[in-house]
MARZADO-199017 format. One record per residue (C-alpha): residue number from 0; residue in one letter; chain; y, z, x. Coordinates in nm, 2 decimals, decimal comma, always signed. Layout:
PASE	nr	rest	kette	y	z	x
PASE	NUM	A	A	Y	Z	X $
...
***
This chain:
PASE	nr	rest	kette	y	z	x
PASE	0	M	A	-2,39	+1,27	-1,02 $
PASE	1	K	A	-2,06	+1,14	-1,13 $
PASE	2	H	A	-2,08	+0,78	-1,26 $
PASE	3	I	A	-1,75	+0,60	-1,24 $
PASE	4	K	A	-1,64	+0,37	-1,52 $
PASE	5	S	A	-1,57	+0,03	-1,37 $
PASE	6	V	A	-1,48	-0,18	-1,67 $
PASE	7	Y	A	-1,20	-0,14	-1,92 $
PASE	8	I	A	-1,16	-0,43	-2,16 $
PASE	9	N	A	-0,97	-0,48	-2,48 $
PASE	10	G	A	-0,88	-0,11	-2,51 $
PASE	11	K	A	-1,22	+0,04	-2,43 $
PASE	12	F	A	-1,43	+0,16	-2,14 $
PASE	13	I	A	-1,75	-0,04	-2,17 $
PASE	14	T	A	-2,08	-0,08	-1,98 $
PASE	15	P	A	-2,04	-0,35	-1,72 $
PASE	16	H	A	-2,24	-0,67	-1,73 $
PASE	17	G	A	-2,28	-0,63	-1,35 $
PASE	18	S	A	-2,58	-0,43	-1,22 $
PASE	19	E	A	-2,51	-0,37	-0,85 $
PASE	20	V	A	-2,46	+0,01	-0,79 $
PASE	21	A	A	-2,27	+0,14	-0,49 $
PASE	22	N	A	-2,25	+0,50	-0,36 $
PASE	23	I	A	-1,91	+0,66	-0,32 $
PASE	24	V	A	-1,90	+0,87	-0,01 $
PASE	25	S	A	-1,65	+1,15	+0,06 $
PASE	26	P	A	-1,48	+1,12	+0,40 $
PASE	27	L	A	-1,46	+1,50	+0,42 $
PASE	28	D	A	-1,83	+1,53	+0,50 $
PASE	29	G	A	-2,00	+1,19	+0,46 $
PASE	30	E	A	-2,18	+1,30	+0,14 $
PASE	31	V	A	-2,23	+1,09	-0,17 $
PASE	32	I	A	-2,00	+1,22	-0,45 $
PASE	33	A	A	-2,03	+0,95	-0,71 $
PASE	34	Q	A	-2,17	+0,60	-0,80 $
PASE	35	L	A	-2,00	+0,29	-0,92 $
PASE	36	T	A	-2,17	+0,00	-1,10 $
PASE	37	Y	A	-1,98	-0,31	-1,00 $
PASE	38	A	A	-1,82	-0,54	-1,25 $
PASE	39	D	A	-1,91	-0,90	-1,20 $
PASE	40	E	A	-1,78	-1,25	-1,29 $
PASE	41	A	A	-1,89	-1,22	-1,66 $
PASE	42	D	A	-1,70	-0,89	-1,69 $
PASE	43	T	A	-1,40	-1,06	-1,53 $
PASE	44	E	A	-1,40	-1,35	-1,76 $
PASE	45	N	A	-1,42	-1,12	-2,06 $
PASE	46	A	A	-1,12	-0,93	-1,92 $
PASE	47	I	A	-0,92	-1,25	-1,88 $
PASE	48	Q	A	-1,00	-1,36	-2,23 $
PASE	49	A	A	-0,88	-1,02	-2,36 $
PASE	50	A	A	-0,56	-1,04	-2,17 $
PASE	51	S	A	-0,51	-1,40	-2,28 $
PASE	52	A	A	-0,56	-1,31	-2,65 $
PASE	53	A	A	-0,31	-1,02	-2,62 $
PASE	54	L	A	-0,04	-1,21	-2,44 $
PASE	55	E	A	+0,13	-1,38	-2,73 $
PASE	56	N	A	+0,21	-1,06	-2,92 $
PASE	57	Y	A	+0,28	-0,85	-2,62 $
PASE	58	A	A	+0,52	-1,11	-2,47 $
PASE	59	Q	A	+0,73	-1,08	-2,79 $
PASE	60	T	A	+0,76	-0,70	-2,78 $
PASE	61	S	A	+1,11	-0,56	-2,74 $
PASE	62	I	A	+1,25	-0,38	-2,44 $
PASE	63	A	A	+1,25	-0,06	-2,64 $
PASE	64	E	A	+0,88	-0,10	-2,72 $
PASE	65	R	A	+0,79	-0,16	-2,36 $
PASE	66	A	A	+1,00	+0,13	-2,25 $
PASE	67	E	A	+0,80	+0,36	-2,48 $
PASE	68	Y	A	+0,47	+0,24	-2,33 $
PASE	69	L	A	+0,60	+0,30	-1,98 $
PASE	70	K	A	+0,72	+0,65	-2,07 $
PASE	71	R	A	+0,38	+0,73	-2,23 $
PASE	72	I	A	+0,19	+0,62	-1,92 $
PASE	73	H	A	+0,42	+0,84	-1,70 $
PASE	74	D	A	+0,36	+1,14	-1,93 $
PASE	75	E	A	-0,02	+1,09	-1,93 $
PASE	76	I	A	-0,03	+1,07	-1,55 $
PASE	77	L	A	+0,17	+1,40	-1,52 $
PASE	78	K	A	-0,10	+1,56	-1,75 $
PASE	79	R	A	-0,37	+1,45	-1,50 $
PASE	80	I	A	-0,17	+1,51	-1,18 $
PASE	81	D	A	-0,39	+1,79	-1,06 $
PASE	82	D	A	-0,71	+1,58	-1,12 $
PASE	83	L	A	-0,55	+1,29	-0,93 $
PASE	84	I	A	-0,45	+1,51	-0,63 $
PASE	85	D	A	-0,80	+1,66	-0,62 $
PASE	86	I	A	-0,98	+1,33	-0,63 $
PASE	87	T	A	-0,73	+1,17	-0,38 $
PASE	88	I	A	-0,83	+1,44	-0,13 $
PASE	89	L	A	-1,21	+1,43	-0,21 $
PASE	90	E	A	-1,25	+1,05	-0,23 $
PASE	91	Y	A	-0,99	+0,94	+0,02 $
PASE	92	G	A	-0,92	+1,23	+0,26 $
PASE	93	A	A	-0,54	+1,25	+0,21 $
PASE	94	P	A	-0,38	+1,58	+0,31 $
PASE	95	K	A	-0,28	+1,79	+0,01 $
PASE	96	E	A	+0,10	+1,73	+0,04 $
PASE	97	R	A	+0,04	+1,35	+0,09 $
PASE	98	A	A	-0,19	+1,34	-0,22 $
PASE	99	K	A	+0,07	+1,52	-0,43 $
PASE	100	W	A	+0,36	+1,30	-0,31 $
PASE	101	S	A	+0,17	+0,97	-0,36 $
PASE	102	N	A	+0,05	+1,05	-0,71 $
PASE	103	M	A	+0,39	+1,18	-0,82 $
PASE	104	I	A	+0,54	+0,85	-0,70 $
PASE	105	A	A	+0,29	+0,67	-0,92 $
PASE	106	A	A	+0,41	+0,86	-1,23 $
PASE	107	T	A	+0,78	+0,82	-1,15 $
PASE	108	T	A	+0,73	+0,45	-1,09 $
PASE	109	F	A	+0,66	+0,39	-1,46 $
PASE	110	L	A	+0,97	+0,59	-1,55 $
PASE	111	N	A	+1,19	+0,41	-1,30 $
PASE	112	Q	A	+1,08	+0,08	-1,43 $
PASE	113	I	A	+1,24	+0,15	-1,77 $
PASE	114	S	A	+1,60	+0,15	-1,63 $
PASE	115	V	A	+1,52	-0,16	-1,42 $
PASE	116	M	A	+1,41	-0,34	-1,74 $
PASE	117	E	A	+1,69	-0,21	-1,95 $
PASE	118	E	A	+1,96	-0,32	-1,70 $
PASE	119	Y	A	+1,80	-0,66	-1,63 $
PASE	120	P	A	+1,97	-0,98	-1,78 $
PASE	121	F	A	+1,67	-1,15	-1,94 $
PASE	122	K	A	+1,91	-1,39	-2,09 $
PASE	123	R	A	+2,22	-1,52	-1,90 $
PASE	124	T	A	+2,47	-1,80	-1,90 $
PASE	125	V	A	+2,47	-2,02	-1,59 $
PASE	126	H	A	+2,75	-2,28	-1,59 $
PASE	127	E	A	+2,69	-2,48	-1,91 $
PASE	128	S	A	+2,33	-2,36	-1,96 $
PASE	129	T	A	+2,15	-2,06	-2,10 $
PASE	130	V	A	+1,87	-1,92	-1,87 $
PASE	131	V	A	+1,60	-1,71	-2,03 $
PASE	132	M	A	+1,35	-1,52	-1,82 $
PASE	133	E	A	+1,01	-1,53	-1,98 $
PASE	134	P	A	+0,69	-1,35	-1,90 $
PASE	135	I	A	+0,48	-1,54	-1,65 $
PASE	136	G	A	+0,16	-1,47	-1,84 $
PASE	137	V	A	-0,18	-1,32	-1,76 $
PASE	138	S	A	-0,15	-1,14	-1,43 $
PASE	139	A	A	-0,43	-1,05	-1,19 $
PASE	140	L	A	-0,34	-0,74	-0,99 $
PASE	141	F	A	-0,54	-0,65	-0,67 $
PASE	142	T	A	-0,47	-0,30	-0,53 $
PASE	143	P	A	-0,58	-0,13	-0,21 $
PASE	144	W	A	-0,78	+0,18	-0,13 $
PASE	145	N	A	-0,51	+0,35	+0,09 $
PASE	146	S	A	-0,25	+0,39	-0,19 $
PASE	147	T	A	-0,45	+0,37	-0,51 $
PASE	148	A	A	-0,23	+0,52	-0,78 $
PASE	149	G	A	+0,09	+0,42	-0,62 $
PASE	150	S	A	-0,01	+0,05	-0,58 $
PASE	151	I	A	-0,15	+0,03	-0,93 $
PASE	152	A	A	+0,17	+0,18	-1,06 $
PASE	153	V	A	+0,40	-0,06	-0,88 $
PASE	154	K	A	+0,22	-0,37	-1,00 $
PASE	155	V	A	+0,13	-0,25	-1,36 $
PASE	156	A	A	+0,47	-0,11	-1,44 $
PASE	157	A	A	+0,65	-0,43	-1,33 $
PASE	158	A	A	+0,41	-0,66	-1,51 $
PASE	159	L	A	+0,43	-0,46	-1,83 $
PASE	160	A	A	+0,81	-0,45	-1,82 $
PASE	161	A	A	+0,82	-0,83	-1,78 $
PASE	162	G	A	+0,60	-0,87	-2,09 $
PASE	163	C	A	+0,28	-0,98	-1,91 $
PASE	164	T	A	-0,08	-0,88	-1,98 $
PASE	165	I	A	-0,30	-0,76	-1,70 $
PASE	166	V	A	-0,64	-0,79	-1,53 $
PASE	167	L	A	-0,64	-0,51	-1,28 $
PASE	168	K	A	-0,89	-0,53	-0,99 $
PASE	169	P	A	-0,85	-0,20	-0,80 $
PASE	170	S	A	-1,03	-0,13	-0,47 $
PASE	171	E	A	-1,40	-0,06	-0,51 $
PASE	172	F	A	-1,36	+0,19	-0,23 $
PASE	173	S	A	-1,14	+0,43	-0,44 $
PASE	174	P	A	-1,28	+0,39	-0,79 $
PASE	175	W	A	-1,26	+0,75	-0,90 $
PASE	176	Q	A	-0,88	+0,75	-0,86 $
PASE	177	S	A	-0,85	+0,42	-1,03 $
PASE	178	Q	A	-1,06	+0,54	-1,33 $
PASE	179	I	A	-0,82	+0,84	-1,38 $
PASE	180	I	A	-0,52	+0,61	-1,38 $
PASE	181	M	A	-0,69	+0,38	-1,62 $
PASE	182	E	A	-0,77	+0,67	-1,85 $
PASE	183	C	A	-0,40	+0,76	-1,85 $
PASE	184	I	A	-0,31	+0,40	-1,94 $
PASE	185	D	A	-0,57	+0,42	-2,22 $
PASE	186	M	A	-0,43	+0,74	-2,36 $
PASE	187	A	A	-0,08	+0,58	-2,37 $
PASE	188	G	A	-0,19	+0,37	-2,66 $
PASE	189	L	A	-0,10	+0,02	-2,55 $
PASE	190	P	A	-0,22	-0,27	-2,77 $
PASE	191	P	A	-0,59	-0,37	-2,69 $
PASE	192	G	A	-0,61	-0,63	-2,42 $
PASE	193	V	A	-0,27	-0,57	-2,26 $
PASE	194	V	A	-0,42	-0,39	-1,96 $
PASE	195	N	A	-0,78	-0,45	-1,85 $
PASE	196	M	A	-0,97	-0,34	-1,55 $
PASE	197	V	A	-1,27	-0,48	-1,36 $
PASE	198	N	A	-1,38	-0,30	-1,04 $
PASE	199	G	A	-1,64	-0,46	-0,82 $
PASE	200	R	A	-1,67	-0,68	-0,51 $
PASE	201	G	A	-1,35	-0,86	-0,43 $
PASE	202	D	A	-1,52	-1,19	-0,35 $
PASE	203	V	A	-1,70	-1,18	-0,68 $
PASE	204	I	A	-1,41	-1,08	-0,90 $
PASE	205	S	A	-1,16	-1,31	-0,73 $
PASE	206	R	A	-1,39	-1,62	-0,79 $
PASE	207	A	A	-1,35	-1,58	-1,16 $
PASE	208	I	A	-0,98	-1,51	-1,14 $
PASE	209	I	A	-0,90	-1,80	-0,91 $
PASE	210	A	A	-1,10	-2,04	-1,12 $
PASE	211	S	A	-0,94	-1,94	-1,45 $
PASE	212	P	A	-0,64	-2,16	-1,56 $
PASE	213	E	A	-0,54	-1,87	-1,80 $
PASE	214	V	A	-0,45	-1,65	-1,51 $
PASE	215	T	A	-0,10	-1,76	-1,40 $
PASE	216	K	A	-0,01	-1,49	-1,15 $
PASE	217	I	A	-0,18	-1,30	-0,87 $
PASE	218	S	A	-0,03	-1,00	-0,71 $
PASE	219	F	A	-0,23	-0,88	-0,41 $
PASE	220	T	A	-0,20	-0,59	-0,17 $
PASE	221	G	A	-0,44	-0,58	+0,12 $
PASE	222	S	A	-0,53	-0,75	+0,45 $
PASE	223	T	A	-0,36	-1,07	+0,57 $
PASE	224	V	A	-0,70	-1,24	+0,60 $
PASE	225	V	A	-0,80	-1,19	+0,24 $
PASE	226	G	A	-0,44	-1,26	+0,12 $
PASE	227	K	A	-0,46	-1,60	+0,28 $
PASE	228	I	A	-0,79	-1,68	+0,12 $
PASE	229	L	A	-0,66	-1,58	-0,23 $
PASE	230	G	A	-0,34	-1,79	-0,16 $
PASE	231	K	A	-0,54	-2,10	-0,08 $
PASE	232	G	A	-0,75	-2,07	-0,39 $
PASE	233	A	A	-0,46	-1,99	-0,62 $
PASE	234	I	A	-0,28	-2,31	-0,53 $
PASE	235	E	A	-0,55	-2,52	-0,71 $
PASE	236	T	A	-0,42	-2,40	-1,05 $
PASE	237	M	A	-0,06	-2,33	-0,93 $
PASE	238	K	A	-0,08	-1,96	-0,98 $
PASE	239	R	A	+0,23	-1,77	-0,88 $
PASE	240	L	A	+0,18	-1,54	-0,58 $
PASE	241	T	A	+0,30	-1,21	-0,45 $
PASE	242	L	A	+0,12	-1,10	-0,13 $
PASE	243	E	A	+0,19	-0,76	+0,03 $
PASE	244	L	A	-0,02	-0,78	+0,35 $
PASE	245	G	A	-0,05	-0,61	+0,69 $
PASE	246	G	A	+0,20	-0,48	+0,94 $
PASE	247	K	A	+0,25	-0,38	+1,30 $
PASE	248	S	A	+0,58	-0,21	+1,27 $
PASE	249	A	A	+0,82	-0,15	+1,56 $
PASE	250	N	A	+1,00	+0,18	+1,58 $
PASE	251	I	A	+1,30	+0,15	+1,82 $
PASE	252	I	A	+1,44	+0,46	+1,97 $
PASE	253	L	A	+1,78	+0,37	+2,12 $
PASE	254	E	A	+1,91	+0,53	+2,43 $
PASE	255	D	A	+2,16	+0,75	+2,24 $
PASE	256	A	A	+1,91	+0,88	+1,99 $
PASE	257	N	A	+1,87	+1,25	+1,92 $
PASE	258	L	A	+1,52	+1,31	+2,04 $
PASE	259	D	A	+1,49	+1,64	+1,85 $
PASE	260	T	A	+1,47	+1,44	+1,53 $
PASE	261	A	A	+1,36	+1,09	+1,65 $
PASE	262	I	A	+1,03	+1,21	+1,82 $
PASE	263	P	A	+0,89	+1,40	+1,52 $
PASE	264	M	A	+0,99	+1,11	+1,29 $
PASE	265	A	A	+0,82	+0,86	+1,53 $
PASE	266	L	A	+0,50	+1,06	+1,51 $
PASE	267	Q	A	+0,52	+1,09	+1,13 $
PASE	268	A	A	+0,59	+0,72	+1,10 $
PASE	269	G	A	+0,28	+0,64	+1,32 $
PASE	270	F	A	+0,05	+0,90	+1,17 $
PASE	271	M	A	+0,15	+0,90	+0,80 $
PASE	272	N	A	-0,14	+0,87	+0,55 $
PASE	273	N	A	-0,38	+0,94	+0,83 $
PASE	274	G	A	-0,24	+0,63	+1,00 $
PASE	275	Q	A	-0,38	+0,41	+0,72 $
PASE	276	A	A	-0,05	+0,26	+0,61 $
PASE	277	C	A	+0,07	-0,10	+0,63 $
PASE	278	I	A	+0,42	+0,04	+0,71 $
PASE	279	A	A	+0,30	+0,26	+1,00 $
PASE	280	G	A	+0,54	+0,26	+1,29 $
PASE	281	S	A	+0,26	+0,19	+1,53 $
PASE	282	R	A	+0,46	+0,04	+1,81 $
PASE	283	L	A	+0,71	+0,29	+1,96 $
PASE	284	L	A	+0,98	+0,11	+2,16 $
PASE	285	V	A	+1,16	+0,35	+2,40 $
PASE	286	P	A	+1,43	+0,30	+2,67 $
PASE	287	A	A	+1,27	+0,30	+3,02 $
PASE	288	S	A	+1,55	+0,53	+3,13 $
PASE	289	R	A	+1,42	+0,81	+2,90 $
PASE	290	L	A	+1,05	+0,72	+2,92 $
PASE	291	D	A	+0,93	+1,04	+3,11 $
PASE	292	E	A	+1,13	+1,27	+2,88 $
PASE	293	I	A	+1,00	+1,09	+2,57 $
PASE	294	K	A	+0,64	+1,11	+2,69 $
PASE	295	S	A	+0,67	+1,48	+2,75 $
PASE	296	R	A	+0,82	+1,53	+2,40 $
PASE	297	L	A	+0,56	+1,32	+2,23 $
PASE	298	T	A	+0,28	+1,52	+2,39 $
PASE	299	A	A	+0,44	+1,85	+2,28 $
PASE	300	A	A	+0,53	+1,73	+1,93 $
PASE	301	A	A	+0,19	+1,59	+1,86 $
PASE	302	Q	A	+0,05	+1,94	+1,87 $
PASE	303	E	A	+0,22	+1,99	+1,53 $
PASE	304	F	A	+0,01	+1,71	+1,37 $
PASE	305	K	A	-0,29	+1,93	+1,30 $
PASE	306	V	A	-0,62	+1,76	+1,20 $
PASE	307	G	A	-0,80	+1,96	+0,94 $
PASE	308	D	A	-0,96	+1,99	+0,60 $
PASE	309	P	A	-0,71	+1,82	+0,37 $
PASE	310	Y	A	-0,75	+2,08	+0,11 $
PASE	311	Q	A	-0,61	+2,34	+0,35 $
PASE	312	D	A	-0,24	+2,41	+0,38 $
PASE	313	G	A	-0,11	+2,30	+0,72 $
PASE	314	A	A	-0,34	+2,01	+0,77 $
PASE	315	R	A	-0,13	+1,70	+0,84 $
PASE	316	I	A	-0,40	+1,45	+0,92 $
PASE	317	G	A	-0,73	+1,44	+0,73 $
PASE	318	P	A	-1,03	+1,22	+0,78 $
PASE	319	L	A	-1,03	+0,84	+0,77 $
PASE	320	A	A	-1,14	+0,68	+0,44 $
PASE	321	S	A	-1,49	+0,56	+0,55 $
PASE	322	Q	A	-1,74	+0,53	+0,83 $
PASE	323	K	A	-1,62	+0,17	+0,87 $
PASE	324	Q	A	-1,27	+0,29	+0,93 $
PASE	325	Y	A	-1,38	+0,56	+1,18 $
PASE	326	D	A	-1,58	+0,30	+1,38 $
PASE	327	R	A	-1,29	+0,06	+1,37 $
PASE	328	I	A	-1,05	+0,32	+1,52 $
PASE	329	Q	A	-1,29	+0,42	+1,78 $
PASE	330	Q	A	-1,32	+0,06	+1,89 $
PASE	331	Y	A	-0,94	+0,03	+1,92 $
PASE	332	I	A	-0,91	+0,35	+2,12 $
PASE	333	T	A	-1,18	+0,22	+2,36 $
PASE	334	T	A	-1,00	-0,11	+2,38 $
PASE	335	G	A	-0,67	+0,06	+2,47 $
PASE	336	L	A	-0,85	+0,24	+2,76 $
PASE	337	M	A	-1,01	-0,08	+2,88 $
PASE	338	E	A	-0,68	-0,26	+2,87 $
PASE	339	G	A	-0,53	-0,01	+3,11 $
PASE	340	A	A	-0,31	+0,18	+2,88 $
PASE	341	E	A	-0,23	+0,54	+2,97 $
PASE	342	L	A	-0,40	+0,79	+2,73 $
PASE	343	L	A	-0,12	+1,04	+2,66 $
PASE	344	Y	A	-0,28	+1,23	+2,38 $
PASE	345	G	A	-0,60	+1,23	+2,18 $
PASE	346	G	A	-0,87	+0,98	+2,27 $
PASE	347	P	A	-1,22	+0,88	+2,15 $
PASE	348	G	A	-1,46	+1,09	+1,94 $
PASE	349	H	A	-1,43	+1,36	+1,67 $
PASE	350	P	A	-1,18	+1,64	+1,71 $
PASE	351	E	A	-1,34	+1,97	+1,80 $
PASE	352	G	A	-1,49	+2,14	+1,50 $
PASE	353	F	A	-1,48	+1,83	+1,28 $
PASE	354	E	A	-1,79	+1,65	+1,39 $
PASE	355	K	A	-1,90	+1,61	+1,02 $
PASE	356	G	A	-1,70	+1,35	+0,82 $
PASE	357	F	A	-1,47	+1,07	+0,94 $
PASE	358	Y	A	-1,21	+1,27	+1,14 $
PASE	359	V	A	-1,05	+1,11	+1,45 $
PASE	360	K	A	-0,81	+1,24	+1,71 $
PASE	361	P	A	-0,46	+1,12	+1,66 $
PASE	362	T	A	-0,40	+0,92	+1,97 $
PASE	363	I	A	-0,10	+0,82	+2,17 $
PASE	364	F	A	-0,10	+0,55	+2,44 $
PASE	365	A	A	+0,18	+0,50	+2,69 $
PASE	366	G	A	+0,21	+0,22	+2,95 $
PASE	367	V	A	+0,14	-0,03	+2,67 $
PASE	368	T	A	+0,26	-0,39	+2,70 $
PASE	369	N	A	+0,33	-0,60	+2,39 $
PASE	370	S	A	+0,05	-0,84	+2,49 $
PASE	371	M	A	-0,22	-0,58	+2,46 $
PASE	372	K	A	-0,46	-0,59	+2,17 $
PASE	373	I	A	-0,36	-0,24	+2,06 $
PASE	374	A	A	+0,00	-0,37	+2,03 $
PASE	375	R	A	-0,08	-0,70	+1,86 $
PASE	376	E	A	-0,33	-0,60	+1,59 $
PASE	377	E	A	-0,30	-0,38	+1,29 $
PASE	378	I	A	-0,52	-0,08	+1,38 $
PASE	379	F	A	-0,48	+0,11	+1,04 $
PASE	380	G	A	-0,54	+0,45	+1,19 $
PASE	381	P	A	-0,35	+0,72	+1,38 $
PASE	382	V	A	-0,30	+0,53	+1,70 $
PASE	383	L	A	+0,05	+0,50	+1,85 $
PASE	384	S	A	+0,14	+0,26	+2,13 $
PASE	385	V	A	+0,45	+0,34	+2,35 $
PASE	386	I	A	+0,62	+0,04	+2,49 $
PASE	387	A	A	+0,92	+0,07	+2,73 $
PASE	388	Y	A	+1,22	-0,16	+2,73 $
PASE	389	Q	A	+1,51	-0,22	+2,97 $
PASE	390	D	A	+1,79	-0,30	+2,72 $
PASE	391	E	A	+1,86	-0,35	+2,35 $
PASE	392	A	A	+1,81	-0,72	+2,37 $
PASE	393	E	A	+1,46	-0,67	+2,51 $
PASE	394	A	A	+1,39	-0,41	+2,25 $
PASE	395	V	A	+1,47	-0,66	+1,97 $
PASE	396	A	A	+1,27	-0,93	+2,14 $
PASE	397	I	A	+0,96	-0,71	+2,17 $
PASE	398	A	A	+1,00	-0,59	+1,81 $
PASE	399	N	A	+1,02	-0,95	+1,68 $
PASE	400	D	A	+0,73	-1,07	+1,90 $
PASE	401	S	A	+0,47	-1,00	+1,64 $
PASE	402	D	A	+0,27	-1,19	+1,38 $
PASE	403	Y	A	+0,39	-0,93	+1,13 $
PASE	404	G	A	+0,73	-0,84	+0,98 $
PASE	405	L	A	+0,68	-0,57	+0,71 $
PASE	406	M	A	+0,87	-0,27	+0,83 $
PASE	407	A	A	+1,08	-0,15	+1,12 $
PASE	408	Y	A	+1,25	+0,17	+1,22 $
PASE	409	V	A	+1,56	+0,24	+1,43 $
PASE	410	S	A	+1,68	+0,58	+1,57 $
PASE	411	S	A	+2,04	+0,62	+1,71 $
PASE	412	S	A	+2,33	+0,86	+1,70 $
PASE	413	D	A	+2,55	+0,57	+1,62 $
PASE	414	Q	A	+2,48	+0,44	+1,26 $
PASE	415	E	A	+2,67	+0,11	+1,31 $
PASE	416	R	A	+2,49	+0,04	+1,64 $
PASE	417	A	A	+2,16	+0,10	+1,47 $
PASE	418	A	A	+2,26	-0,13	+1,18 $
PASE	419	Q	A	+2,35	-0,41	+1,43 $
PASE	420	I	A	+2,00	-0,38	+1,57 $
PASE	421	A	A	+1,85	-0,37	+1,22 $
PASE	422	R	A	+2,02	-0,69	+1,13 $
PASE	423	Q	A	+1,84	-0,87	+1,42 $
PASE	424	L	A	+1,49	-0,75	+1,32 $
PASE	425	K	A	+1,25	-0,98	+1,14 $
PASE	426	A	A	+1,12	-0,73	+0,89 $
PASE	427	G	A	+1,14	-0,69	+0,52 $
PASE	428	R	A	+1,26	-0,33	+0,54 $
PASE	429	V	A	+1,43	-0,14	+0,81 $
PASE	430	L	A	+1,48	+0,24	+0,81 $
PASE	431	I	A	+1,76	+0,39	+1,01 $
PASE	432	N	A	+1,73	+0,75	+1,11 $
PASE	433	T	A	+1,50	+0,82	+0,82 $
PASE	434	L	A	+1,16	+0,79	+0,67 $
PASE	435	K	A	+1,28	+0,80	+0,31 $
PASE	436	H	A	+1,12	+0,56	+0,06 $
PASE	437	D	A	+1,36	+0,39	-0,18 $
PASE	438	P	A	+1,14	+0,30	-0,48 $
PASE	439	L	A	+1,40	+0,07	-0,64 $
PASE	440	A	A	+1,48	-0,14	-0,33 $
PASE	441	P	A	+1,27	-0,46	-0,26 $
PASE	442	F	A	+0,96	-0,41	-0,05 $
PASE	443	G	A	+0,76	-0,68	+0,12 $
PASE	444	G	A	+0,74	-0,86	+0,45 $
PASE	445	Y	A	+0,83	-1,16	+0,67 $
PASE	446	K	A	+0,57	-1,38	+0,84 $
PASE	447	N	A	+0,21	-1,27	+0,81 $
PASE	448	S	A	+0,31	-0,96	+0,62 $
PASE	449	G	A	+0,32	-1,16	+0,30 $
PASE	450	M	A	+0,54	-1,33	+0,05 $
PASE	451	G	A	+0,75	-1,21	-0,24 $
PASE	452	R	A	+0,88	-0,86	-0,30 $
PASE	453	E	A	+0,78	-0,56	-0,51 $
PASE	454	N	A	+0,99	-0,27	-0,66 $
PASE	455	G	A	+1,30	-0,28	-0,86 $
PASE	456	Q	A	+1,45	-0,60	-1,01 $
PASE	457	L	A	+1,30	-0,84	-0,76 $
PASE	458	G	A	+0,95	-0,68	-0,82 $
PASE	459	M	A	+0,98	-0,73	-1,20 $
PASE	460	E	A	+1,13	-1,08	-1,15 $
PASE	461	A	A	+0,81	-1,18	-0,97 $
PASE	462	F	A	+0,64	-1,16	-1,32 $
PASE	463	L	A	+0,90	-1,37	-1,49 $
PASE	464	E	A	+0,95	-1,75	-1,52 $
PASE	465	P	A	+1,30	-1,89	-1,57 $
PASE	466	K	A	+1,36	-2,14	-1,85 $
PASE	467	T	A	+1,69	-2,33	-1,86 $
***
């Protein structure tokens, strides 16, 4: 039985003070593959003290020194890339190509951060004053289970580049991936205490972090509910906050769109990462004048999104991450049927031949109105809701009628027309005729999708405090 290391403090993996043990279950077959002993409040306090003690020296390091650390972490991740891909499939259920892409992004994020840091004006003249951007201090980083390596990389790289020290709290539901990334950071030879990790229950770890005046920054990726709880607690000690939360992204297909490309992209946007993506384009807004054609095309194109063993080539959708996720998606599919939506593709239950494990049928509902529960709430699974609109003004109104505002998509044969629509959308990022990810552009959301931005200069700046 693999026992996963949950605590890394002051440059060493150590035995946790915590004693609660959790089984780690593979979504491929529901079998236990490892165990994790949870870190507790005492472990967290030790990690905070280590980060605090390391801060003074690390904050004074040069850009060249930090660049070398980031380069070494990148190199170490590349050495372990096959291990990371394998465990991302086994522990999480990501299809092989997705697992490869997400872990390569993690490696390149550390490399990309070097140029961001080197080009950034840490010292500048503003009118008659000199403004110096200083490290914000000890930073607590909370990362999710649906993008383990990538989310750790985005936060850790930015904090290190800014000169901060770190207490990392990765998801307890993807600890094997987190351990491998932490082993890579360890091999990179950073000074002891600069990066520390405690993995355990979020409510337990966060209590110690929120209470500590030595932690001056929280960066959290996860649910809106938990983000708000952290935010309320953080204000007591005036911790700075970056919150990357949920989404219910609209994907608008305009009347002039080329459906040969727009429909496959719409399905990919909705079903990416097994549907477990905050950026998923889960509301597909289509012109009523082309509704019948689009429904037919969706049904045909969905056949290409093969559910299968994620180790096998050709599998585009693997199992959901856990039994809890499986049950959640089944409830939403049932809700869609009860609300009167038209089941266009998929439906409840396991796909044929995949009764073992947490596999679901990718599902498409038509006849959805924006007031239905399946159109309002973040499902976090491969469930797509098709909503018809009469004109572009209504499409924009429907897209913006959401508690969320993380991502949006627009398809059109007229780039400027699409850009005009994009400018009206209340979303932190809008993709036009593409699904490409720009790792250096700001990422984050409006409304209940969070506050602050990650990636690039703005992402690093979130770990800096200006002094005039």
